[in-house]
C-alpha positions in Angstrom: -71.9 76.3 4.0 -70.9 74.9 7.4 -69.6 71.3 7.3 -71.9 68.9 9.1 -70.5 66.6 11.8 -70.9 63.5 9.7 -69.1 65.2 6.8 -66.3 66.2 9.1 -66.1 62.6 10.5 -66.0 61.1 7.0 -63.4 63.6 5.8 -61.1 63.2 8.8 -61.3 59.4 8.6 -61.2 59.0 4.9 -58.1 56.8 4.9 -59.2 54.2 7.4 -62.8 54.3 5.9 -61.5 53.7 2.4 -59.2 50.9 3.7 -62.3 49.1 5.0 -64.7 49.6 2.0 -61.9 48.2 -0.2 -60.9 45.5 2.2 -59.9 42.1 0.8 -63.1 40.6 2.2 -65.2 43.2 0.3 -63.3 42.8 -2.9 -63.6 39.0 -2.7 -67.4 39.3 -2.3 -67.6 41.6 -5.3 -65.4 39.3 -7.4 -67.5 36.3 -6.4 -64.4 34.5 -5.1 -64.9 34.5 -1.3 -64.1 31.0 -0.2 -66.7 28.9 1.6 -64.3 28.5 4.6 -63.7 32.3 4.9 -67.4 33.1 4.6 -68.4 30.5 7.2 -65.7 31.8 9.7 -67.0 35.3 9.0 -70.6 34.2 9.7 -69.7 32.8 13.1 -67.7 35.9 14.1 -70.3 38.3 12.8 -73.2 36.3 14.3 -71.5 36.5 17.7 -71.0 40.3 17.2 -74.7 40.8 16.3 -75.5 39.4 19.7 -73.2 41.9 21.3 -74.8 44.7 19.1 -78.1 44.1 20.9 -76.3 45.1 24.1 -74.7 48.1 22.4 -78.0 49.5 21.1 -79.7 48.7 24.4 -77.1 51.0 26.1 -77.9 53.7 23.5 -81.7 53.3 24.2 -81.1 53.6 27.9 -79.0 56.8 27.5 -81.1 58.5 24.8 -82.9 61.6 26.1 -85.9 61.8 23.6 -88.7 59.3 23.2 -88.3 59.4 19.4 -84.8 58.2 19.8 -85.8 55.4 22.1 -88.6 54.3 19.8 -86.2 54.1 16.9 -83.7 52.2 18.9 -86.3 49.7 20.1 -87.0 49.1 16.4 -83.3 48.5 15.8 -83.2 46.0 18.7 -86.2 44.2 17.2 -84.5 44.0 13.8 -81.3 42.6 15.3 -83.0 40.0 17.5 -85.7 38.9 15.1 -84.2 39.4 11.6 -80.4 39.3 11.8 -80.1 36.7 14.5 -82.7 34.7 12.7 -80.6 34.8 9.5 -77.6 33.3 11.4 -79.7 30.6 13.0 -81.1 29.6 9.6 -77.8 29.8 7.9 -75.9 27.8 10.5 -78.6 25.1 10.2 -78.6 25.0 6.4 -74.7 25.0 6.3 -74.3 22.6 9.1 -72.1 25.1 11.0 -71.4 24.6 14.6 -70.4 28.0 16.0 -68.8 26.3 19.1 -66.2 24.8 16.7 -64.8 28.2 15.9 -62.5 30.4 18.0 -64.3 33.6 18.7 -61.7 34.6 21.3 -59.2 35.5 18.5 -57.6 38.8 19.3 -59.1 40.6 16.3 -62.6 39.3 17.0 -62.5 39.9 20.7 -61.0 43.4 20.3 -63.9 44.4 18.0 -66.5 42.9 20.3 -65.0 44.3 23.5 -64.0 47.6 22.0 -67.4 48.4 20.5 -69.2 47.3 23.7 -66.9 49.5 25.9 -67.6 52.6 23.7 -71.3 52.1 24.4 -71.1 51.0 28.0 -68.6 53.6 29.2 -69.5 56.6 26.9 -72.6 58.7 26.3 -75.4 58.3 23.8 -73.5 60.0 20.9 -70.5 57.8 21.5 -72.6 54.8 20.5 -74.1 56.7 17.6 -70.6 57.6 16.2 -69.3 54.0 16.6 -72.3 52.4 15.0 -72.4 55.0 12.2 -68.9 53.8 11.5 -70.1 50.2 11.2 -73.4 50.7 9.5 -72.5 53.5 7.0 -69.5 51.3 6.0 -71.7 48.2 5.5 -74.3 50.0 3.6 -71.8 51.6 1.3 -70.0 48.5 0.2 -73.1 46.3 0.3 -75.1 48.4 -2.1 -72.2 48.3 -4.5 -71.6 44.6 -4.0 -75.3 43.8 -4.5 -74.9 44.7 -8.2 -72.4 41.9 -8.7 -73.0 38.2 -9.3 -72.8 35.9 -6.3 -72.9 32.1 -6.7 -73.6 31.5 -3.0 -77.3 32.4 -2.3 -76.7 32.8 1.5 -73.9 35.3 0.8 -76.2 37.1 -1.6 -78.9 37.2 1.0 -76.5 38.7 3.6 -75.3 41.4 1.2 -78.9 42.2 0.1 -79.9 42.5 3.8 -77.3 45.3 4.2 -78.2 47.0 0.8 -81.9 47.0 1.6 -83.7 50.2 2.2 -84.5 49.2 5.8 -80.8 49.0 6.6 -80.1 52.2 4.6 -82.7 54.0 6.7 -80.9 52.9 9.9 -77.5 54.1 8.6 -79.0 57.4 7.5 -80.8 57.8 10.9 -77.4 57.6 12.6 -76.0 60.2 10.2 -78.9 62.6 10.9 -78.5 62.1 14.7 -74.9 63.1 14.4 -75.6 66.1 12.2 -78.3 67.4 14.5 -76.1 67.0 17.6 -73.2 68.6 15.8 -74.9 71.9 15.4 -73.3 74.2 18.0 -71.1 71.4 19.3 -67.6 72.4 20.5 -64.6 71.7 18.3 -63.2 69.5 20.9 -66.4 67.3 21.2 -66.7 67.0 17.4 -63.0 65.9 17.3 -63.6 63.4 20.0 -66.6 61.8 18.2 -64.6 61.7 15.0 -61.9 59.8 16.9 -64.5 57.2 18.0 -65.6 56.7 14.4 -61.9 56.2 13.4 -61.3 53.7 16.3 -64.4 51.7 15.4 -63.4 51.6 11.7 -59.9 50.3 12.6 -61.5 47.6 14.7 -63.7 46.7 11.8 -60.6 46.2 9.5 -58.9 43.9 12.0 -62.2 42.0 12.4 -62.5 41.4 8.7 -58.9 40.2 8.6 -59.8 37.5 11.1 -61.6 35.1 8.8 -58.5 34.8 6.7 -56.2 34.0 9.6 
């Protein structure tokens, strides 16, 4: 049986992917020992990135060739703007967090934001799909495992459950299906290039998750 593009990508990037899904941040969440300070810094950094993700998926929607792709991506944009951004707004209010008091220009945070945006802005439709597959497949993988663990912070539990939910799973799986469909008949060179984008995005994720501890 021929290896699908997503299978190839995950195989070729197993080391960096495993490093992310076993990251200190992930292990702290699962062990119920993520500190309030680290979680709140992460929330500010992640909230800022979700705003950028709206632009990333908007580029993908503009570059998509089929109306079915555009419709799906419009749904993604709606979820980002009206569910995820709403979560951050609510959480910042409940926790008394002032995002302006945090340094979102840290190299690790800025590199993730700027790097992911550049992939989408400067590349083609599949470049964005590969980069966001790296982000969303990773989040879904560790979150569905973490969701089975006890969490004393209800807002952290809500964040994890959001990424373990079937709606988020459907989005991660949609990205996988898009890659696999495009990968049929694709040249070896193009498959390798997209695999490299996945790996680059995953490395940016690792540094981004280091940032709340710095």
